[in-house]
C-alpha positions as CSV (number, residue, x, y, z in Angstrom):
1,X,0.0,0.0,0.0
2,X,1.4,3.4,-1.0
3,X,2.4,5.7,1.9
4,X,0.3,8.4,0.3
5,X,-2.9,6.5,1.0
6,X,-3.6,8.0,4.5
7,X,-2.7,11.5,3.3
8,X,-5.0,11.3,0.4
9,X,-7.8,9.6,2.3
10,X,-8.0,12.2,5.1
11,X,-9.1,15.2,2.9
12,X,-11.8,13.0,1.5
13,X,-13.1,11.6,4.8
14,X,-12.8,14.5,7.2
15,X,-15.0,17.0,5.3
16,X,-17.7,14.3,5.1
17,X,-17.5,13.7,8.9
18,X,-17.5,17.4,9.8
19,X,-19.9,18.8,7.2
20,X,-22.2,16.0,6.4
21,X,-21.3,15.9,2.7
22,X,-18.1,17.2,1.1
23,X,-18.2,19.2,-2.1
24,X,-17.6,17.1,-5.2
25,X,-14.3,18.8,-6.0
26,X,-13.1,18.3,-2.4
27,X,-14.0,14.6,-2.3
28,X,-13.2,13.5,-5.8
29,X,-9.8,15.1,-6.3
30,X,-7.9,13.2,-3.5
31,X,-9.9,10.1,-4.4
32,X,-8.9,10.2,-8.0
33,X,-5.3,10.9,-7.1
34,X,-5.4,7.9,-4.8
35,X,-6.8,5.7,-7.6
36,X,-3.9,6.8,-9.8
37,X,-1.4,5.8,-7.0
38,X,-3.2,2.5,-6.4
39,X,-3.0,1.6,-10.1
40,X,0.6,2.7,-10.7
41,X,2.1,1.6,-7.4
42,X,2.7,-2.1,-8.4
43,X,4.5,-1.0,-11.5
44,X,7.0,1.4,-9.8
């Protein structure tokens, strides 16, 4: 598992916990970046 995982997960989860539902931009950007890392990590 990439080390970036917790760092990218926090910005997605925290706003949802605090605000009920995070804006799409706030939730999707870290999630999409995480997906890129998750896909590319085995090939590095």
